[in-house]
HTML snippet that shows the backbone in 3Dmol.js (N, CA, C, O; Angstrom):
<script src="https://3Dmol.org/build/3Dmol-min.js"></script>
<div id="view" style="width:600px;height:400px;position:relative"></div>
<script>
const pdb = `
ATOM      1  N   MET A   1       4.627  -6.898  -7.997  1.00  0.00           N
ATOM      2  CA  MET A   1       3.664  -7.601  -7.724  1.00  0.00           C
ATOM      3  C   MET A   1       3.934  -8.894  -6.923  1.00  0.00           C
ATOM      4  O   MET A   1       3.598  -8.775  -5.745  1.00  0.00           O
ATOM      5  N   GLU A   2       4.262  -9.656  -7.130  1.00  0.00           N
ATOM      6  CA  GLU A   2       4.977 -10.542  -6.320  1.00  0.00           C
ATOM      7  C   GLU A   2       5.249 -10.220  -4.572  1.00  0.00           C
ATOM      8  O   GLU A   2       4.690 -10.764  -3.620  1.00  0.00           O
ATOM      9  N   LEU A   3       6.195  -9.258  -4.565  1.00  0.00           N
ATOM     10  CA  LEU A   3       6.668  -7.971  -3.363  1.00  0.00           C
ATOM     11  C   LEU A   3       5.793  -7.878  -2.830  1.00  0.00           C
ATOM     12  O   LEU A   3       5.931  -8.211  -1.653  1.00  0.00           O
ATOM     13  N   ARG A   4       4.606  -7.488  -3.158  1.00  0.00           N
ATOM     14  CA  ARG A   4       2.991  -6.600  -2.480  1.00  0.00           C
ATOM     15  C   ARG A   4       2.430  -8.064  -1.908  1.00  0.00           C
ATOM     16  O   ARG A   4       1.812  -8.269  -0.864  1.00  0.00           O
ATOM     17  N   GLU A   5       2.717  -8.717  -2.613  1.00  0.00           N
ATOM     18  CA  GLU A   5       1.477 -10.123  -2.350  1.00  0.00           C
ATOM     19  C   GLU A   5       2.329 -10.685  -1.206  1.00  0.00           C
ATOM     20  O   GLU A   5       1.756 -11.222  -0.257  1.00  0.00           O
ATOM     21  N   LYS A   6       3.855 -10.580  -1.248  1.00  0.00           N
ATOM     22  CA  LYS A   6       4.629 -11.411  -0.169  1.00  0.00           C
ATOM     23  C   LYS A   6       4.204 -10.460   1.297  1.00  0.00           C
ATOM     24  O   LYS A   6       3.927 -10.892   2.417  1.00  0.00           O
ATOM     25  N   LEU A   7       4.267  -9.162   0.856  1.00  0.00           N
ATOM     26  CA  LEU A   7       4.544  -8.150   2.116  1.00  0.00           C
ATOM     27  C   LEU A   7       2.472  -8.687   2.786  1.00  0.00           C
ATOM     28  O   LEU A   7       2.300  -9.262   3.861  1.00  0.00           O
ATOM     29  N   ARG A   8       1.542  -8.386   2.043  1.00  0.00           N
ATOM     30  CA  ARG A   8       0.799  -8.826   2.751  1.00  0.00           C
ATOM     31  C   ARG A   8       0.073  -9.633   3.152  1.00  0.00           C
ATOM     32  O   ARG A   8      -0.990  -9.508   3.760  1.00  0.00           O
ATOM     33  N   GLU A   9       0.955 -11.062   2.624  1.00  0.00           N
ATOM     34  CA  GLU A   9       0.812 -11.841   3.278  1.00  0.00           C
ATOM     35  C   GLU A   9       1.200 -12.042   4.910  1.00  0.00           C
ATOM     36  O   GLU A   9       0.584 -12.589   5.825  1.00  0.00           O
ATOM     37  N   ASP A  10       2.529 -11.336   4.854  1.00  0.00           N
ATOM     38  CA  ASP A  10       3.512 -11.263   6.561  1.00  0.00           C
ATOM     39  C   ASP A  10       2.688 -10.232   7.039  1.00  0.00           C
ATOM     40  O   ASP A  10       2.895  -9.878   8.200  1.00  0.00           O
ATOM     41  N   GLY A  11       1.642  -9.573   6.291  1.00  0.00           N
ATOM     42  CA  GLY A  11       0.580  -8.847   7.551  1.00  0.00           C
ATOM     43  C   GLY A  11       0.978  -7.303   7.357  1.00  0.00           C
ATOM     44  O   GLY A  11       0.397  -6.538   8.127  1.00  0.00           O
ATOM     45  N   VAL A  12       1.775  -6.793   6.553  1.00  0.00           N
ATOM     46  CA  VAL A  12       2.530  -5.709   5.680  1.00  0.00           C
ATOM     47  C   VAL A  12       1.480  -4.309   4.943  1.00  0.00           C
ATOM     48  O   VAL A  12       1.226  -4.112   3.755  1.00  0.00           O
ATOM     49  N   ARG A  13       1.088  -3.595   6.041  1.00  0.00           N
ATOM     50  CA  ARG A  13      -0.001  -2.830   5.001  1.00  0.00           C
ATOM     51  C   ARG A  13       0.886  -1.713   4.164  1.00  0.00           C
ATOM     52  O   ARG A  13       1.981  -1.283   4.527  1.00  0.00           O
ATOM     53  N   PRO A  14       0.163  -1.334   2.950  1.00  0.00           N
ATOM     54  CA  PRO A  14       1.023  -0.577   2.448  1.00  0.00           C
ATOM     55  C   PRO A  14       0.400   1.124   2.689  1.00  0.00           C
ATOM     56  O   PRO A  14      -0.792   1.419   2.773  1.00  0.00           O
ATOM     57  N   LEU A  15       1.364   1.916   2.754  1.00  0.00           N
ATOM     58  CA  LEU A  15       1.508   3.330   3.140  1.00  0.00           C
ATOM     59  C   LEU A  15       1.291   4.164   1.706  1.00  0.00           C
ATOM     60  O   LEU A  15       1.341   5.381   1.888  1.00  0.00           O
ATOM     61  N   ILE A  16       1.120   3.867   0.678  1.00  0.00           N
ATOM     62  CA  ILE A  16       1.600   4.521  -0.433  1.00  0.00           C
ATOM     63  C   ILE A  16       0.028   4.762  -0.899  1.00  0.00           C
ATOM     64  O   ILE A  16      -0.838   3.923  -0.650  1.00  0.00           O
ATOM     65  N   LYS A  17      -0.245   5.984  -1.595  1.00  0.00           N
ATOM     66  CA  LYS A  17      -1.754   5.638  -1.517  1.00  0.00           C
ATOM     67  C   LYS A  17      -1.758   5.471  -3.364  1.00  0.00           C
ATOM     68  O   LYS A  17      -0.892   5.750  -4.193  1.00  0.00           O
ATOM     69  N   HIS A  18      -2.977   4.962  -3.488  1.00  0.00           N
ATOM     70  CA  HIS A  18      -3.581   4.423  -5.091  1.00  0.00           C
ATOM     71  C   HIS A  18      -3.407   5.617  -5.857  1.00  0.00           C
ATOM     72  O   HIS A  18      -3.188   6.691  -5.297  1.00  0.00           O
ATOM     73  N   ARG A  19      -3.480   5.517  -6.965  1.00  0.00           N
ATOM     74  CA  ARG A  19      -3.441   7.084  -7.836  1.00  0.00           C
ATOM     75  C   ARG A  19      -5.164   6.124  -8.309  1.00  0.00           C
ATOM     76  O   ARG A  19      -5.356   4.913  -8.412  1.00  0.00           O
ATOM     77  N   GLU A  20      -6.290   7.479  -8.529  1.00  0.00           N
ATOM     78  CA  GLU A  20      -7.208   7.475  -8.351  1.00  0.00           C
ATOM     79  C   GLU A  20      -7.949   7.528  -9.813  1.00  0.00           C
ATOM     80  O   GLU A  20      -8.275   8.585 -10.354  1.00  0.00           O
ATOM     81  N   PHE A  21      -8.160   6.258 -10.356  1.00  0.00           N
ATOM     82  CA  PHE A  21      -8.697   6.203 -11.100  1.00  0.00           C
ATOM     83  C   PHE A  21     -10.438   5.607 -11.546  1.00  0.00           C
ATOM     84  O   PHE A  21     -11.164   5.884 -12.501  1.00  0.00           O
ATOM     85  N   ARG A  22     -10.631   4.657 -10.304  1.00  0.00           N
ATOM     86  CA  ARG A  22     -12.071   4.487 -10.041  1.00  0.00           C
ATOM     87  C   ARG A  22     -12.542   5.064  -9.133  1.00  0.00           C
ATOM     88  O   ARG A  22     -12.106   6.154  -8.763  1.00  0.00           O
ATOM     89  N   SER A  23     -13.787   4.307  -8.434  1.00  0.00           N
ATOM     90  CA  SER A  23     -14.291   5.055  -6.894  1.00  0.00           C
ATOM     91  C   SER A  23     -13.410   3.676  -6.269  1.00  0.00           C
ATOM     92  O   SER A  23     -12.937   4.171  -5.246  1.00  0.00           O
ATOM     93  N   ILE A  24     -13.027   2.535  -6.298  1.00  0.00           N
ATOM     94  CA  ILE A  24     -12.213   2.177  -5.226  1.00  0.00           C
ATOM     95  C   ILE A  24     -11.289   2.283  -4.871  1.00  0.00           C
ATOM     96  O   ILE A  24     -10.771   1.992  -3.792  1.00  0.00           O
ATOM     97  N   ASP A  25     -10.758   2.962  -6.213  1.00  0.00           N
ATOM     98  CA  ASP A  25      -9.348   3.701  -5.808  1.00  0.00           C
ATOM     99  C   ASP A  25      -9.286   4.695  -4.370  1.00  0.00           C
ATOM    100  O   ASP A  25      -8.523   4.702  -3.404  1.00  0.00           O
ATOM    101  N   HIS A  26     -10.516   5.536  -4.759  1.00  0.00           N
ATOM    102  CA  HIS A  26     -11.142   6.627  -3.487  1.00  0.00           C
ATOM    103  C   HIS A  26     -10.565   6.116  -2.127  1.00  0.00           C
ATOM    104  O   HIS A  26      -9.755   6.560  -1.313  1.00  0.00           O
ATOM    105  N   ALA A  27     -11.495   4.749  -2.254  1.00  0.00           N
ATOM    106  CA  ALA A  27     -11.854   4.054  -1.046  1.00  0.00           C
ATOM    107  C   ALA A  27     -10.615   3.467  -0.618  1.00  0.00           C
ATOM    108  O   ALA A  27     -10.352   3.455   0.585  1.00  0.00           O
ATOM    109  N   HIS A  28     -10.061   3.125  -1.207  1.00  0.00           N
ATOM    110  CA  HIS A  28      -8.584   2.217  -0.615  1.00  0.00           C
ATOM    111  C   HIS A  28      -7.700   3.269  -0.096  1.00  0.00           C
ATOM    112  O   HIS A  28      -7.084   3.149   0.962  1.00  0.00           O
ATOM    113  N   ASN A  29      -7.637   4.510  -1.008  1.00  0.00           N
ATOM    114  CA  ASN A  29      -7.113   5.970   0.103  1.00  0.00           C
ATOM    115  C   ASN A  29      -7.981   6.214   1.386  1.00  0.00           C
ATOM    116  O   ASN A  29      -7.417   5.971   2.453  1.00  0.00           O
ATOM    117  N   ALA A  30      -9.012   6.571   1.420  1.00  0.00           N
ATOM    118  CA  ALA A  30      -9.947   6.396   2.752  1.00  0.00           C
ATOM    119  C   ALA A  30      -9.721   5.641   3.328  1.00  0.00           C
ATOM    120  O   ALA A  30     -10.517   5.788   4.255  1.00  0.00           O
ATOM    121  N   ARG A  31      -8.989   4.548   3.601  1.00  0.00           N
ATOM    122  CA  ARG A  31      -8.735   3.885   4.416  1.00  0.00           C
ATOM    123  C   ARG A  31      -7.105   3.881   5.092  1.00  0.00           C
ATOM    124  O   ARG A  31      -6.812   3.504   6.226  1.00  0.00           O
ATOM    125  N   ILE A  32      -6.114   4.440   3.986  1.00  0.00           N
ATOM    126  CA  ILE A  32      -4.800   4.351   4.388  1.00  0.00           C
ATOM    127  C   ILE A  32      -4.968   5.637   5.261  1.00  0.00           C
ATOM    128  O   ILE A  32      -4.431   5.693   6.367  1.00  0.00           O
ATOM    129  N   ALA A  33      -5.682   6.628   4.787  1.00  0.00           N
ATOM    130  CA  ALA A  33      -5.644   8.339   5.939  1.00  0.00           C
ATOM    131  C   ALA A  33      -5.583   7.557   7.304  1.00  0.00           C
ATOM    132  O   ALA A  33      -6.041   6.427   7.472  1.00  0.00           O
ATOM    133  N   GLY A  34      -5.065   8.183   8.080  1.00  0.00           N
ATOM    134  CA  GLY A  34      -4.932   8.308   9.397  1.00  0.00           C
ATOM    135  C   GLY A  34      -3.658   8.325  10.259  1.00  0.00           C
ATOM    136  O   GLY A  34      -2.723   9.031   9.881  1.00  0.00           O
ATOM    137  N   PRO A  35      -3.540   7.543  11.481  1.00  0.00           N
ATOM    138  CA  PRO A  35      -2.338   7.958  12.363  1.00  0.00           C
ATOM    139  C   PRO A  35      -1.255   7.460  11.361  1.00  0.00           C
ATOM    140  O   PRO A  35      -0.253   8.123  11.089  1.00  0.00           O
ATOM    141  N   ARG A  36      -1.512   6.348  10.881  1.00  0.00           N
ATOM    142  CA  ARG A  36      -0.098   5.567   9.899  1.00  0.00           C
ATOM    143  C   ARG A  36       0.363   6.522   9.083  1.00  0.00           C
ATOM    144  O   ARG A  36       1.513   6.952   9.167  1.00  0.00           O
ATOM    145  N   TYR A  37      -0.709   7.030   8.020  1.00  0.00           N
ATOM    146  CA  TYR A  37       0.184   7.818   6.835  1.00  0.00           C
ATOM    147  C   TYR A  37       0.397   9.093   7.457  1.00  0.00           C
ATOM    148  O   TYR A  37       1.528   9.489   7.175  1.00  0.00           O
ATOM    149  N   ARG A  38      -0.321  10.018   8.296  1.00  0.00           N
ATOM    150  CA  ARG A  38       0.587  11.180   9.113  1.00  0.00           C
ATOM    151  C   ARG A  38       1.779  10.771   9.421  1.00  0.00           C
ATOM    152  O   ARG A  38       2.825  11.252   8.983  1.00  0.00           O
ATOM    153  N   GLN A  39       1.686   9.974  10.097  1.00  0.00           N
ATOM    154  CA  GLN A  39       3.758   9.317  10.493  1.00  0.00           C
ATOM    155  C   GLN A  39       4.265   9.335   9.667  1.00  0.00           C
ATOM    156  O   GLN A  39       5.371   9.874   9.647  1.00  0.00           O
ATOM    157  N   ARG A  40       3.690   8.720   8.485  1.00  0.00           N
ATOM    158  CA  ARG A  40       4.634   8.302   7.008  1.00  0.00           C
ATOM    159  C   ARG A  40       4.981  10.043   6.305  1.00  0.00           C
ATOM    160  O   ARG A  40       5.792  10.274   5.409  1.00  0.00           O
ATOM    161  N   ALA A  41       4.145  11.034   6.991  1.00  0.00           N
ATOM    162  CA  ALA A  41       4.314  11.858   6.255  1.00  0.00           C
ATOM    163  C   ALA A  41       5.596  12.997   6.998  1.00  0.00           C
ATOM    164  O   ALA A  41       6.299  13.818   6.410  1.00  0.00           O
ATOM    165  N   VAL A  42       5.551  12.684   8.351  1.00  0.00           N
ATOM    166  CA  VAL A  42       6.601  13.061   9.249  1.00  0.00           C
ATOM    167  C   VAL A  42       8.171  12.421   8.553  1.00  0.00           C
ATOM    168  O   VAL A  42       9.201  13.090   8.467  1.00  0.00           O
ATOM    169  N   CYS A  43       8.050  11.315   8.215  1.00  0.00           N
ATOM    170  CA  CYS A  43       9.409  10.253   8.062  1.00  0.00           C
ATOM    171  C   CYS A  43      10.118  11.475   6.683  1.00  0.00           C
ATOM    172  O   CYS A  43      11.177  12.084   6.532  1.00  0.00           O
ATOM    173  N   GLU A  44       8.570  11.316   5.762  1.00  0.00           N
ATOM    174  CA  GLU A  44       8.922  11.636   4.324  1.00  0.00           C
ATOM    175  C   GLU A  44       9.723  13.611   4.533  1.00  0.00           C
ATOM    176  O   GLU A  44      10.475  14.245   3.793  1.00  0.00           O
ATOM    177  N   THR A  45       9.023  13.992   5.969  1.00  0.00           N
ATOM    178  CA  THR A  45       9.662  14.950   5.776  1.00  0.00           C
ATOM    179  C   THR A  45      11.557  15.346   6.242  1.00  0.00           C
ATOM    180  O   THR A  45      12.447  16.053   5.769  1.00  0.00           O
ATOM    181  N   VAL A  46      11.425  14.525   7.264  1.00  0.00           N
ATOM    182  CA  VAL A  46      12.581  14.290   7.932  1.00  0.00           C
ATOM    183  C   VAL A  46      13.611  13.994   6.346  1.00  0.00           C
ATOM    184  O   VAL A  46      14.634  14.559   5.961  1.00  0.00           O
ATOM    185  N   PHE A  47      12.994  13.149   5.880  1.00  0.00           N
ATOM    186  CA  PHE A  47      14.185  12.624   4.772  1.00  0.00           C
ATOM    187  C   PHE A  47      14.611  13.620   3.891  1.00  0.00           C
ATOM    188  O   PHE A  47      15.748  13.705   3.427  1.00  0.00           O
ATOM    189  N   SER A  48      13.411  14.585   3.608  1.00  0.00           N
ATOM    190  CA  SER A  48      13.483  15.770   2.594  1.00  0.00           C
ATOM    191  C   SER A  48      14.448  16.997   3.112  1.00  0.00           C
ATOM    192  O   SER A  48      15.086  17.810   2.443  1.00  0.00           O
ATOM    193  N   THR A  49      14.343  16.861   4.420  1.00  0.00           N
ATOM    194  CA  THR A  49      15.234  18.217   5.102  1.00  0.00           C
ATOM    195  C   THR A  49      16.957  17.382   5.209  1.00  0.00           C
ATOM    196  O   THR A  49      18.019  17.997   5.313  1.00  0.00           O
ATOM    197  N   ASN A  50      16.815  16.054   5.154  1.00  0.00           N
ATOM    198  CA  ASN A  50      18.212  15.482   5.144  1.00  0.00           C
ATOM    199  C   ASN A  50      18.764  15.661   4.101  1.00  0.00           C
ATOM    200  O   ASN A  50      19.724  16.431   4.131  1.00  0.00           O
ATOM    201  N   LYS A  51      18.480  15.191   3.113  1.00  0.00           N
ATOM    202  CA  LYS A  51      18.607  15.474   1.684  1.00  0.00           C
ATOM    203  C   LYS A  51      19.324  17.186   1.261  1.00  0.00           C
ATOM    204  O   LYS A  51      20.387  17.536   0.748  1.00  0.00           O
ATOM    205  N   ARG A  52      18.148  17.912   1.770  1.00  0.00           N
ATOM    206  CA  ARG A  52      18.740  19.576   1.491  1.00  0.00           C
ATOM    207  C   ARG A  52      19.478  19.681   2.230  1.00  0.00           C
ATOM    208  O   ARG A  52      20.434  20.210   1.664  1.00  0.00           O
ATOM    209  N   THR A  53      19.816  19.434   3.710  1.00  0.00           N
ATOM    210  CA  THR A  53      20.973  19.959   4.398  1.00  0.00           C
ATOM    211  C   THR A  53      21.948  19.258   4.691  1.00  0.00           C
ATOM    212  O   THR A  53      22.772  19.749   5.464  1.00  0.00           O
ATOM    213  N   LEU A  54      22.184  17.775   4.126  1.00  0.00           N
ATOM    214  CA  LEU A  54      23.713  17.047   4.077  1.00  0.00           C
ATOM    215  C   LEU A  54      23.548  16.645   2.901  1.00  0.00           C
ATOM    216  O   LEU A  54      24.708  16.527   2.507  1.00  0.00           O
ATOM    217  N   GLY A  55      22.878  16.349   2.060  1.00  0.00           N
ATOM    218  CA  GLY A  55      23.210  15.941   0.626  1.00  0.00           C
ATOM    219  C   GLY A  55      22.321  14.462   0.738  1.00  0.00           C
ATOM    220  O   GLY A  55      21.849  13.785   1.651  1.00  0.00           O
ATOM    221  N   ASP A  56      22.392  14.391  -0.778  1.00  0.00           N
ATOM    222  CA  ASP A  56      21.315  12.729  -1.292  1.00  0.00           C
ATOM    223  C   ASP A  56      22.090  12.235  -1.348  1.00  0.00           C
ATOM    224  O   ASP A  56      21.663  11.125  -1.030  1.00  0.00           O
ATOM    225  N   ALA A  57      23.676  12.050  -1.633  1.00  0.00           N
ATOM    226  CA  ALA A  57      24.591  10.884  -2.227  1.00  0.00           C
ATOM    227  C   ALA A  57      24.870  10.204  -0.739  1.00  0.00           C
ATOM    228  O   ALA A  57      25.212  10.818   0.271  1.00  0.00           O
ATOM    229  N   VAL A  58      24.629   8.740  -0.866  1.00  0.00           N
ATOM    230  CA  VAL A  58      25.487   7.946  -0.028  1.00  0.00           C
ATOM    231  C   VAL A  58      27.085   7.177  -0.282  1.00  0.00           C
ATOM    232  O   VAL A  58      27.364   6.261  -1.055  1.00  0.00           O
ATOM    233  N   ARG A  59      27.821   7.797   0.508  1.00  0.00           N
ATOM    234  CA  ARG A  59      29.413   7.769   0.071  1.00  0.00           C
ATOM    235  C   ARG A  59      29.736   6.042   0.370  1.00  0.00           C
ATOM    236  O   ARG A  59      30.632   5.420  -0.200  1.00  0.00           O
ATOM    237  N   ALA A  60      29.184   5.702   0.964  1.00  0.00           N
ATOM    238  CA  ALA A  60      29.439   4.111   1.607  1.00  0.00           C
ATOM    239  C   ALA A  60      29.224   2.997   0.302  1.00  0.00           C
ATOM    240  O   ALA A  60      28.444   3.262  -0.612  1.00  0.00           O
ATOM    241  N   GLU A  61      29.887   1.933   0.334  1.00  0.00           N
ATOM    242  CA  GLU A  61      29.751   1.062  -0.642  1.00  0.00           C
ATOM    243  C   GLU A  61      29.228   0.048  -0.178  1.00  0.00           C
ATOM    244  O   GLU A  61      28.831  -0.646  -1.114  1.00  0.00           O
ATOM    245  N   THR A  62      28.959  -0.533   1.060  1.00  0.00           N
ATOM    246  CA  THR A  62      28.318  -1.771   1.596  1.00  0.00           C
ATOM    247  C   THR A  62      27.204  -1.346   2.353  1.00  0.00           C
ATOM    248  O   THR A  62      26.838  -0.297   2.882  1.00  0.00           O
ATOM    249  N   TRP A  63      26.784  -2.503   2.231  1.00  0.00           N
ATOM    250  CA  TRP A  63      25.128  -2.108   2.675  1.00  0.00           C
ATOM    251  C   TRP A  63      25.152  -1.725   4.612  1.00  0.00           C
ATOM    252  O   TRP A  63      24.461  -0.868   5.163  1.00  0.00           O
ATOM    253  N   TYR A  64      25.878  -2.401   5.100  1.00  0.00           N
ATOM    254  CA  TYR A  64      26.080  -1.948   6.050  1.00  0.00           C
ATOM    255  C   TYR A  64      26.699  -0.296   6.359  1.00  0.00           C
ATOM    256  O   TYR A  64      26.284   0.443   7.251  1.00  0.00           O
ATOM    257  N   GLY A  65      27.730   0.010   5.417  1.00  0.00           N
ATOM    258  CA  GLY A  65      28.315   1.237   5.729  1.00  0.00           C
ATOM    259  C   GLY A  65      26.993   2.453   5.156  1.00  0.00           C
ATOM    260  O   GLY A  65      26.706   3.534   5.671  1.00  0.00           O
ATOM    261  N   GLU A  66      26.296   1.692   3.755  1.00  0.00           N
ATOM    262  CA  GLU A  66      24.909   2.728   3.837  1.00  0.00           C
ATOM    263  C   GLU A  66      24.009   2.932   5.041  1.00  0.00           C
ATOM    264  O   GLU A  66      23.364   3.944   5.311  1.00  0.00           O
ATOM    265  N   PHE A  67      24.091   1.610   5.823  1.00  0.00           N
ATOM    266  CA  PHE A  67      22.852   2.311   6.569  1.00  0.00           C
ATOM    267  C   PHE A  67      23.315   2.683   8.173  1.00  0.00           C
ATOM    268  O   PHE A  67      22.559   2.856   9.129  1.00  0.00           O
ATOM    269  N   ARG A  68      24.765   2.747   8.151  1.00  0.00           N
ATOM    270  CA  ARG A  68      25.529   3.530   9.263  1.00  0.00           C
ATOM    271  C   ARG A  68      25.200   5.013   8.825  1.00  0.00           C
ATOM    272  O   ARG A  68      24.506   5.753   9.522  1.00  0.00           O
ATOM    273  N   GLU A  69      25.696   5.353   7.734  1.00  0.00           N
ATOM    274  CA  GLU A  69      25.951   6.478   7.143  1.00  0.00           C
ATOM    275  C   GLU A  69      24.494   7.091   7.155  1.00  0.00           C
ATOM    276  O   GLU A  69      24.360   8.299   6.961  1.00  0.00           O
ATOM    277  N   PHE A  70      23.648   6.461   7.330  1.00  0.00           N
ATOM    278  CA  PHE A  70      22.229   6.853   7.119  1.00  0.00           C
ATOM    279  C   PHE A  70      21.701   6.890   8.492  1.00  0.00           C
ATOM    280  O   PHE A  70      20.807   7.688   8.772  1.00  0.00           O
ATOM    281  N   VAL A  71      22.255   5.975   9.488  1.00  0.00           N
ATOM    282  CA  VAL A  71      21.786   6.763  11.099  1.00  0.00           C
ATOM    283  C   VAL A  71      22.340   8.038  11.295  1.00  0.00           C
ATOM    284  O   VAL A  71      21.565   8.921  11.662  1.00  0.00           O
ATOM    285  N   LEU A  72      23.524   8.316  11.124  1.00  0.00           N
ATOM    286  CA  LEU A  72      24.616   9.463  11.320  1.00  0.00           C
ATOM    287  C   LEU A  72      24.050  10.314  10.743  1.00  0.00           C
ATOM    288  O   LEU A  72      24.267  11.288  11.464  1.00  0.00           O
ATOM    289  N   MET A  73      23.217  10.792   9.595  1.00  0.00           N
ATOM    290  CA  MET A  73      22.603  11.758   9.432  1.00  0.00           C
ATOM    291  C   MET A  73      21.468  11.448   9.956  1.00  0.00           C
ATOM    292  O   MET A  73      20.953  12.553   9.784  1.00  0.00           O
ATOM    293  N   CYS A  74      20.412  10.663  10.606  1.00  0.00           N
ATOM    294  CA  CYS A  74      19.275  11.125  11.121  1.00  0.00           C
ATOM    295  C   CYS A  74      19.900  11.615  12.895  1.00  0.00           C
ATOM    296  O   CYS A  74      19.305  12.286  13.739  1.00  0.00           O
ATOM    297  N   ALA A  75      20.998  11.103  12.956  1.00  0.00           N
ATOM    298  CA  ALA A  75      21.307  11.538  14.718  1.00  0.00           C
ATOM    299  C   ALA A  75      21.518  12.956  14.211  1.00  0.00           C
ATOM    300  O   ALA A  75      20.693  13.674  14.774  1.00  0.00           O
ATOM    301  N   VAL A  76      22.367  13.729  13.290  1.00  0.00           N
ATOM    302  CA  VAL A  76      22.809  14.972  13.076  1.00  0.00           C
ATOM    303  C   VAL A  76      21.353  15.578  13.311  1.00  0.00           C
ATOM    304  O   VAL A  76      21.095  16.311  14.266  1.00  0.00           O
ATOM    305  N   HIS A  77      20.587  15.263  12.507  1.00  0.00           N
ATOM    306  CA  HIS A  77      18.940  15.522  12.230  1.00  0.00           C
ATOM    307  C   HIS A  77      18.467  16.095  13.732  1.00  0.00           C
ATOM    308  O   HIS A  77      18.299  17.214  14.216  1.00  0.00           O
ATOM    309  N   ASN A  78      18.366  14.943  14.124  1.00  0.00           N
ATOM    310  CA  ASN A  78      18.033  14.957  15.597  1.00  0.00           C
ATOM    311  C   ASN A  78      18.694  16.025  16.768  1.00  0.00           C
ATOM    312  O   ASN A  78      18.029  16.788  17.469  1.00  0.00           O
ATOM    313  N   ILE A  79      20.220  15.865  16.786  1.00  0.00           N
ATOM    314  CA  ILE A  79      20.397  17.108  17.150  1.00  0.00           C
ATOM    315  C   ILE A  79      20.208  18.735  16.722  1.00  0.00           C
ATOM    316  O   ILE A  79      19.962  19.628  17.533  1.00  0.00           O
ATOM    317  N   LYS A  80      20.314  18.849  15.820  1.00  0.00           N
ATOM    318  CA  LYS A  80      20.092  19.984  15.310  1.00  0.00           C
ATOM    319  C   LYS A  80      18.487  20.685  15.612  1.00  0.00           C
ATOM    320  O   LYS A  80      18.082  21.813  15.895  1.00  0.00           O
ATOM    321  N   GLN A  81      17.980  19.614  15.427  1.00  0.00           N
ATOM    322  CA  GLN A  81      16.257  19.804  16.038  1.00  0.00           C
ATOM    323  C   GLN A  81      16.163  20.489  17.593  1.00  0.00           C
ATOM    324  O   GLN A  81      15.672  21.563  17.939  1.00  0.00           O
ATOM    325  N   SER A  82      16.753  19.557  18.291  1.00  0.00           N
ATOM    326  CA  SER A  82      17.393  19.396  19.846  1.00  0.00           C
ATOM    327  C   SER A  82      18.033  20.859  20.344  1.00  0.00           C
ATOM    328  O   SER A  82      17.914  21.440  21.423  1.00  0.00           O
ATOM    329  N   LEU A  83      18.765  21.226  19.116  1.00  0.00           N
ATOM    330  CA  LEU A  83      19.323  22.164  19.766  1.00  0.00           C
ATOM    331  C   LEU A  83      18.614  24.169  19.613  1.00  0.00           C
ATOM    332  O   LEU A  83      18.773  25.290  20.095  1.00  0.00           O
ATOM    333  N   LYS A  84      17.763  23.350  18.508  1.00  0.00           N
ATOM    334  CA  LYS A  84      16.349  24.729  17.926  1.00  0.00           C
ATOM    335  C   LYS A  84      15.719  25.096  18.954  1.00  0.00           C
ATOM    336  O   LYS A  84      15.219  26.219  19.008  1.00  0.00           O
ATOM    337  N   GLN A  85      15.632  24.255  19.915  1.00  0.00           N
ATOM    338  CA  GLN A  85      14.496  24.324  20.566  1.00  0.00           C
ATOM    339  C   GLN A  85      14.900  24.960  22.366  1.00  0.00           C
ATOM    340  O   GLN A  85      13.994  25.113  23.185  1.00  0.00           O
TER     341      GLN A  85
END
`;
const viewer = $3Dmol.createViewer("view");
viewer.addModel(pdb, "pdb");
viewer.setStyle({}, {cartoon: {color: "spectrum"}});
viewer.zoomTo();
viewer.render();
</script>
């Protein structure tokens, strides 16, 4: 909860929907639905495709190496997509 509060103070809005136990949860989810949530769905699709085609294991041991490996995975995905068109 501390992390969520800190992010809200910095103006970050959550895009993960609430579990719907009460009517207020449904109202929160209605506010999230929109262009931002659709963009999140596109990102999740790309992540899923990358994991299926390239594997889900990150082999680097440093955070910079992991980041670089992830960027390369995304570049490979973009190249594959451009070749399909």
